[in-house]
C-alpha positions in Angstrom: 8.2 27.2 81.3 7.8 31.0 81.1 6.8 32.8 84.3 3.2 33.8 84.9 2.3 36.9 83.0 0.7 38.3 86.2 4.2 38.5 87.7 5.8 40.1 84.6 7.3 43.5 85.0 5.2 46.1 83.3 8.1 48.4 82.5 10.1 45.6 80.8 7.3 44.6 78.5 6.6 48.3 77.7 10.2 48.8 76.8 10.3 45.7 74.6 7.2 46.9 72.8 8.8 50.3 72.1 12.0 48.7 70.9 10.2 46.3 68.4 7.9 49.1 67.2 10.9 51.5 66.7 12.6 48.9 64.5 9.4 48.3 62.4 8.7 52.1 62.1 12.2 52.9 60.9 12.3 50.1 58.3 8.9 51.0 56.8 8.7 54.8 57.4 9.2 55.7 53.7 6.0 53.9 52.8 4.1 55.9 55.5 5.4 59.1 54.0 4.3 58.1 50.5 0.8 57.2 51.9 0.5 60.6 53.6 1.5 62.5 50.4 -0.9 60.5 48.3 -3.8 61.0 50.7 -3.7 64.8 51.0 -3.8 65.1 47.2 -7.2 66.2 45.9 -7.7 67.4 42.4 -4.2 69.0 42.3 -1.9 66.0 41.8 1.9 66.7 41.9 2.5 63.0 41.7 0.6 60.1 40.2 1.0 56.9 42.1 3.3 55.4 44.7 6.4 54.9 42.5 6.3 58.4 40.9 5.7 59.9 44.4 8.8 58.1 45.7 10.9 59.2 42.7 9.7 62.8 43.0 10.6 63.0 46.7 14.1 61.6 46.2 14.6 64.0 43.3 13.3 67.1 45.1 14.3 66.4 48.7 17.0 63.7 48.6 16.9 60.2 49.8 16.6 61.3 53.5 13.4 63.1 52.5 11.8 59.7 52.6 12.3 59.7 56.4 11.0 63.2 57.0 9.0 63.1 60.2 10.6 60.0 61.6 11.5 61.6 65.0 7.9 62.3 66.0 7.0 58.9 64.5 9.3 57.2 66.9 8.2 59.4 69.7 4.6 58.4 68.9 5.4 54.7 69.3 7.0 55.3 72.7 3.4 56.3 73.8 1.1 54.5 71.3 2.6 51.1 70.9 3.7 50.8 74.5 0.2 51.7 75.7 -1.8 49.7 73.2 0.0 46.5 73.8 0.0 47.0 77.6 -3.7 47.9 77.6 -4.6 44.9 75.4 -2.8 42.4 77.6 -4.3 43.8 80.8 -7.8 43.8 79.4 -7.3 40.3 77.9 -5.6 38.7 80.9 -7.0 40.6 83.9 -10.4 41.9 82.8 -12.1 39.5 80.4 -9.8 36.6 80.8 -9.1 33.7 78.5 -11.2 30.5 78.3 -10.0 27.5 80.4 -8.4 26.0 77.2 -6.3 29.2 76.8 -8.4 30.5 73.9 -9.4 34.2 73.8 -12.8 34.2 72.0 -13.3 36.7 69.2 -16.3 38.4 70.8 -13.9 39.5 73.6 -10.9 40.1 71.4 -12.8 42.6 69.1 -13.8 45.2 71.8 -10.4 44.6 73.5 -8.4 45.6 70.4 -10.6 48.6 69.6 -10.6 49.9 73.2 -6.8 49.4 73.6 -6.1 51.2 70.2 -8.4 54.1 70.9 -7.1 54.8 74.4 -3.5 54.5 73.3 -4.0 56.8 70.3 -5.7 59.5 72.4 -2.6 59.7 74.5 -0.3 59.7 71.5 -2.4 62.1 69.3 -0.1 65.1 69.7 2.9 63.2 68.3 0.8 61.9 65.4 -0.2 65.5 64.6 3.4 66.7 64.5 4.4 63.7 62.4 1.8 64.4 59.7 2.6 68.1 59.6 6.3 67.4 59.2 5.7 64.8 56.5 4.1 67.5 54.3 6.9 70.1 54.7 8.9 68.8 51.7 5.9 69.0 49.4 5.2 72.6 50.6 8.8 73.6 49.7 8.5 71.9 46.4 5.3 73.9 45.6 7.1 77.1 46.4 5.6 77.6 49.9 7.4 78.6 53.0 8.1 75.7 55.4 5.9 75.9 58.5 8.3 74.3 60.9 12.1 73.9 61.4 11.8 70.5 63.2 10.0 68.5 65.8 10.4 70.9 68.7 9.5 73.9 66.6 6.4 72.1 65.4 5.3 71.4 68.9 5.9 75.0 70.0 4.1 76.4 66.9 1.1 74.3 67.5 1.0 75.2 71.1 1.2 78.9 70.3 -1.6 78.6 67.7 -4.1 76.5 69.7 -2.7 75.9 73.2 -2.7 72.4 74.7 -6.1 71.6 73.1 -4.5 72.4 69.7 -2.2 69.4 70.1 -5.2 67.2 70.0 -6.6 68.5 66.7 -8.0 65.5 64.8 -8.0 63.3 67.9 -11.5 61.9 67.0 -10.6 60.5 63.6 -7.2 59.5 65.0 -8.8 57.4 67.7 -11.4 55.9 65.2 -8.6 54.9 62.9 -6.5 53.4 65.8 -9.5 51.4 67.0 -10.0 49.9 63.5 -6.3 49.3 63.0 -5.9 47.6 66.3 -9.0 45.6 65.6 -7.2 44.5 62.4 -3.7 44.2 63.9 -3.9 43.1 67.6 -7.2 41.3 67.4 -6.5 39.6 64.1 -3.0 38.6 65.1 -4.1 37.2 68.4 -7.0 35.3 66.9 -5.0 34.1 63.9 -2.2 32.9 66.0 -4.5 31.0 68.4 -6.4 29.5 65.5 -3.2 28.3 63.9 -1.9 26.8 67.2 -5.3 25.2 68.0 -6.1 23.7 64.7 -2.7 22.8 63.3 0.4 21.1 64.6 2.5 24.3 64.3 4.4 25.5 67.3 4.5 29.0 68.7 7.5 29.9 66.6 8.6 32.5 64.1 6.8 30.7 61.2 3.5 30.9 63.1 4.2 34.6 64.0 4.9 35.5 60.4 1.8 33.7 59.1 -0.5 35.4 61.7 1.1 38.8 60.9 0.2 38.5 57.2 -3.4 38.3 58.1 -3.2 41.2 60.6 -1.5 43.5 58.1 -4.1 42.9 55.4 -7.1 43.3 57.7 -5.6 46.4 59.3 -5.2 48.1 55.9 -8.7 47.3 54.8 -10.3 48.5 58.0 -8.0 51.5 58.7 -7.5 53.2 55.3 -10.8 55.3 55.1 -10.3 56.5 58.7 -6.6 57.2 57.9 -7.5 59.3 54.9 -9.9 61.4 57.0 -7.5 61.7 59.9 -4.6 62.8 57.6 -6.7 65.5 55.8 -8.1 66.9 59.0 -4.6 67.0 60.7 -3.0 68.6 57.6 -5.6 71.3 56.9 -5.0 74.9 57.9 -6.9 76.4 60.8 -8.3 79.9 61.2 -9.6 81.2 64.5 -9.5 77.6 65.9 -11.6 76.2 63.1 -10.6 74.1 60.1 -10.6 75.8 56.8 -11.8 72.8 54.8 -13.5 70.4 57.2 -15.4 70.9 60.4 -15.5 67.3 61.6 -14.6 63.7 60.7 -18.1 63.3 59.2 -17.8 66.5 57.2 -14.5 65.4 55.8 -15.8 61.9 55.0 -18.9 63.2 53.1 -17.0 66.0 51.3 -14.3 63.5 50.1 -16.9 61.0 48.8 -19.1 63.7 47.2 -16.2 65.5 45.5 -13.8 62.7 44.7 -15.9 59.5 44.8 -16.0 56.6 47.3 -12.7 55.1 46.3 -11.0 58.4 47.4 -11.3 56.9 50.9 -8.9 54.3 49.8 -6.3 56.7 48.4 -2.9 55.4 49.6 -4.3 51.9 50.2 -1.4 50.2 48.4 1.4 52.0 50.3 -0.7 51.5 53.5 -0.9 47.7 52.8 2.7 47.4 51.6 3.7 49.3 54.7 1.5 47.5 57.2 2.5 44.0 55.9 6.2 44.5 56.6 5.6 46.6 59.6 3.4 43.9 61.2 5.8 41.2 60.1 8.8 43.0 61.5 7.1 44.1 64.7 5.7 40.7 65.7 8.8 38.7 64.8 11.0 41.1 66.8 8.6 41.5 69.6 7.9 37.8 70.1 11.6 37.0 69.9 12.8 39.6 72.4 10.0 38.6 74.8 11.3 35.1 74.8 14.9 36.3 75.2 13.9 38.5 78.1 12.2 35.5 79.8 8.7 36.8 79.6 7.4 34.2 77.1 5.3 34.7 73.9 2.5 37.2 73.6 
């Protein structure tokens, strides 16, 4: 019998979350890079599709170019994943509370997932900004432009010089909107799918159940999060002059301009790499996270 979650050490669960997220991020990072490169393409298209983009990056930047921006990506999960999982469990167990039968109803799970995701992403937004900027450096060099940054530290320092502390939170609004939707698809869907499987089938709380629930969470996350991810990526990657974006003034401005100039389906640019990344990311994260929780004596999520 696992110990009561109310007595679980917060720091231990936080560290386990970061460890599981780091494994998932490293394994699936090339797909995130492909997604970013595809999303910032407008009418000028250096690559056409996911496979050609991958081949072009390897040809122009080497195999390790597929992991460009991994350091701030891992740093982001130290803040983002640790906070979102912790916030979700606290809100679920200590604020709203589960039903007497142990079920957490969907009407509670939806706002819980969205709130946990938005709060965690706000805290992690500077690391996401640096990650997106670094992911585009290879393409800038390929296009004959000077690289903007020499690495993660240089990117942080440059952004601070250009816009101060506030500059590190450029694009935080679409970032938080995306995170709310992704967490709705990931955390909420996983939790609801897992409870449904356990409640209505004879399956146990094991790796098979975790894998099945993660399949649903990865798909729903991609469907809900891709439009917000496109907007977030374009706002974060645009140039700024006198503190104002050169191309877009807000999330809504970016959304409407993208649809007007490129059509509705431009909001789903990068959907395939997002989905093909979220599916293995979700699978890897939840399998690793659930297993190390049990090994640590905390019990399942």
